[in-house]
N, C-alpha and C positions, 0 to 999 in steps of 0.2 A: 648519457648525453652525447658521447662520441658516436654512438650508433644512430641517434637521431640526426646528428650533424651529417653523417655519411649519407644518409638517405636524402636529405635536403640538397647536399652538394651534388650528388650524382643526378638528381632530378631537376636541378636548376632552380630550386626554391630558396627564397630568402630566409635568413635566420628568424627575423621578426614576422609574426603573424598576429596582428592585433585582434582580428576576429576570433581566432583560436584562443588567444589569451583571455578574452572576455568570457568565452564559453567555459574555459578551465576554472576561472574564478567563480562563475555561477555554480558550476558543479561542486566546487570545493565548499561553497557556503551551504549548499544543500546537504552535503556529506557532514559538514560540521554540526548542523542541526540534528542529524541522525545520532551523533555521539554527544550531544548536549553541550557543544562548544560555541562560545560567542562568535557571531558572524564576523564582526570586525577583526577580531584577533586571528580568525582563520584566514580572512582575506589578506591580512598583513603578512602572514606566513607564506601563503601561496604566491603573493606578489614578489616576495623575496626569493622564493624558489624559481619563479619564472625569470627573474633577473639573473640568478646564478646560472640557470640553464642557457640563457642567451650568451652570457659571458664565456661559458665553456665552448659553446658552438662556434662563436667567433674565433676563439683560439684555434680550433681545429680547421676552420676555413682558411685561416692565415697559413697554417702549416701545409695544407694541401695545395694552396696557391703557390707555395714556394717549391713544390715538386715532390713532397712526401707522398708515398703510396696510400691510396684510400682503402680502408679495410672492406671486407665483404659486406654488402648492403643487406640489411634486414628490413622487412616490410614495416613501414611506419604505422599505418592505420590498423592492419590486421594483427600485428605482434607487439610492437613497442608501446603504442598508446594504451592498449588494455593493461599491459604490465605497469605502466606509469600510474594509471588510475588506481589499480589494486594497491600499489605501493603507497599512494597518497592516503587511501583509506586505512592502511595499516598504521601509518604515521598518526593519523587522527585518533584511531582507536587506542594506540599506545599513550597518546597525550591525554585522552579522557581517563585512562586508567591511572595515570600518574601526573596529575595537574602540577604544572611548574617544572616538571622534569623535561629534559631534552637530550637527544642522543649526541654522542661525540661526533663532531664534523671533521672528517679526515681530510688530509691533503689530497686534492684532486687536481690533475693537470688542467690548467687554464682557469682555476678558481683563485681569485685574489684574496689576500688576508682581509681586506675591507669587506668584501662580499661574504666571506666566512663569518665575520663578526655580525653582519646584518642578519644572517641566517640564525646564528646562535641567539641573538636577542629576540628574534621573531618566535623561535621555539619557546623560549622562556616566557614570552608574553602571552602564550595561549591561555585562555581562561574559560571556565565552565560556567554555565548558568546554574543557580542554586537549586532549581527544580523546574519541572516542565511548564507549569503555569507562567513562571517568570520568563522562561524561554519564549513562549508564545507572545507575551506582552512586550518584551524587549526587542525581539526580532521582527515583530509585526507579521508573522507567518503562522497560519494554522494549517497543519498537514492532516488531512482526513483520509484514512484508508477506506476504500470502498471496492466491492467486488464487481459492480456493474452488471450483475446477472440476476438480480432479484427484484423484479417489479412487484409491487409499486414502490419499493424502498429505494432501489438504485438500479438504473439501467444504462448501460453504455451503448451508444448508437454508432452506426458505421462512420459517421463524420467525426468521431472522437469526443462528442459531447455527452454529458450525463444528465439524466432527469430522474426524478423520484422524490418521495416524501423526505427521505434522509438527505438528499442533495439540497432541497430547499431549506431544511433545518440546519444543515452544515453552513450554508450561506448566512443564515440568521445568527448562528453561533459566532461565526467569524466577525460579523458586523458588531456584535455585542462586545467583542474583544478588540475592536479597532485593528483587525488583522486581515491580511490578504489570504483568501482561501486557496489552498493547493490540494487538489484531489490526487491521491496516490493509489494506483491500482494494487489490489491484493486479491487473494483467492481464498476459498474456504479451506483447502488443504494447507495453505501457508499463513493463514491469519495470525496464529499465535507466534510462529517463528518471526514473522514480519514485525509484530508488536515488540517481541523481545529484542529484535535487532534495531529498534528505534526508527523504523521506516516511516512511521506516522505517529501523530499525537493522540489520535482518537479514531476508533473504527465506527463508522456510521453506515450500516448496510443491512438493516433488518437483522441484527445479530441477536440470537437467542441467549438469554442469561442462563449460564450453566455453571455448576460448581467447578467443573474441569477447567473452564476458561478463567474463572475467578482465581485459580491458582497462579495464573500467569499475569493477570492484570486486575484492575478494579472496574466494576460495572457502575454505571449511573443507576439511578432509580429507574423503575420500569416506566415506559411510555406507551406500551401496547400489550394486551394480553390476548392469547388465542391458544391454538393447539394444532396437533397434526390431524389431518383428515385425508381422504382419498379422492382422486379424480380419475375419470375414465371417459371413453366415448359414451355419449348419451344412450346409444342403443344397447350398451352393456351395463349400464348403471345398476339395473335391478339385480344383476348377477353378483355384484360386489357390495352388498349392503352391510357386511360385517367383516371384521378382520379374519374370521375363520373362512368365510367364503372366498376371500382374496388369497389366503395362504394355502393354495392348492397346487398340485403338480400341473405343469403346463401353463400356468399363469405367469406372465412376464411383468415383473415390477421394475420399472425404470427409475433410476436414482442418480442424482449428481453427487460426485464423491467429495468427501472431506468435511461435511457439515452435519447438522443434526438430522437431516433427512436420512442420510446413510446410517447414522447411529440408530435411528428408529428401525430401519429395515433390518439391520444386522441383529437387533435384539428381538424382533418379532416375526420375521419371515424365515421359515425353516423348510418349507416344501416348494413354494413358488420359486421361480427363477429370477435372480437379481441381475438386472441389466444396467451396467454402468454407462452413463452418458455424460461427458465432461462439460458440454456447453449448456448451462442452465437457461440461457436466453432462448434456445430453440428446442428445449427438451419436450415441451408439450406437443410440438409437431410430431414427435415420435409416436405419441398415442394416436393423434389424428390420422397419421399415415398407416396405422396398423402394425407398426414395428414394436410396439409395447402395448400392454393392456391397462396398467394402472400405475399411478404415481402417488406416493405419500408426501405431502408437503404441508406447509402452514395454511390454516383456513383462509387467511387474507389473500394468499396467492391463488387459492382455488376460487375465491370470490371474484378476483380480477380476471382470471383466465376464462371462467365460464361466461363472463360478460363479453369478452373479446371473441370467443369462439362458439358458434352455434352448435358445434358437434361435441363439445366437452361439457360434462356435468359432474357435480359432486355426488358421491355415492353413499355417504354416511349421514345419519340423522344428527350425530353429535361428534365432537372431537374426541380423539383417543388419548390425548395427553393435555397437560396444562403447560403453557410456555409463556414467558414474558420476553419482550424485546427491550434492549437497553444499549447503551453506548459503552464500548470497551476502551479503557485507557491504560497507560502504564500505572504502576503502583505508586501514584503520586496523590496524596490526599488533598493537596492544594487545588489541583486541577479537578479532581472528582467533586469537591465541594462546590466549586464554581459551576461546573456542568449541572450538578443537581439543582442548584438554585435557579439557573437559567431555565432548566427543563420544567421545574415547578411553576415558574412564572408563565411559561408558554402553554403548559397544560391548563392553567386556570384563566388565562386571558383569551382563550379560544383560538389562539394561533395554530396549535397542533391540530385541532379538529378541522380547521379551515384547510390545512395542507392535505389531510387525508381525503376530505371531500373533493378537493381539486384534482386528486388522482383517482377518483372514482370508487373509493372504498370507505367504509364506515370506521370511525375510530372507536375502539373498545379498550376499556381498562377496568 
């Protein structure tokens, strides 16, 4: 806090910044959900920390106004605030690991005994939700992880909005829980690490049910079944009618990293050239432009892309694998059972089929 105060003093900024305080509290509550901590208790702690920070800053302002030398100034936005945010997350992680425990609050210049007592009580008052479903119901927030790069399930647009079958279903799930939907960006390479880190409550992004992913979380029941197939320029489709015809020297197989598409290529392509392309939203344009020859992906994506592009065609008469789509959650049976029941109802009342039709593809299970 002396460093923060020094920056504000030398730049003529006031100690109190209500807009920044509101932002800090909102970020703290989101971080608290990541660690499974009750929103109100997290807010109480961070309000106490903000009060302590302002008390210390006022103390130093008074000393510098009296003529004491101001220390070397450190950049507030580029250095100090990122460090403070990281420290706040460390505090919440430690609190989640040891509910009811709190660190020793040392004597700090400018911090009064009364404020120290408020801080101690706030640390001791931190509470965790009993499980993830309870967290969603009590906090009123459903955090859905989505990649935004896999139409027709989830697609992020340039204006920051998302569309897709799973986006529609995420909104429906949130309504069923009386919760506000918060879409959390994730990616195929970081999907499991983000899940383990508590970044979201459920992943809804056309996620394939695999045993490897099941080791880190729990899947819902399947809501779509398909498999891997191939797509190329229509003029080349006859050349790529089998896996053997595709896996030849000189053939360029483009693939997005980190998901089941890359797993399939790594397991089955040995002679053709693997071309990594990170942006799955524009990957099919690489084939159209002649920068790649073939891509292996799920049949539903091939169905959609061939509808959208006159120059792209599926090349195989049948799928090469069997895959199911499901929703990936933390290992919380309460949440899994709720999602399974919700999904069963939506499968059987026609809602799911309607969402698939609205996005131009057929529902298969």
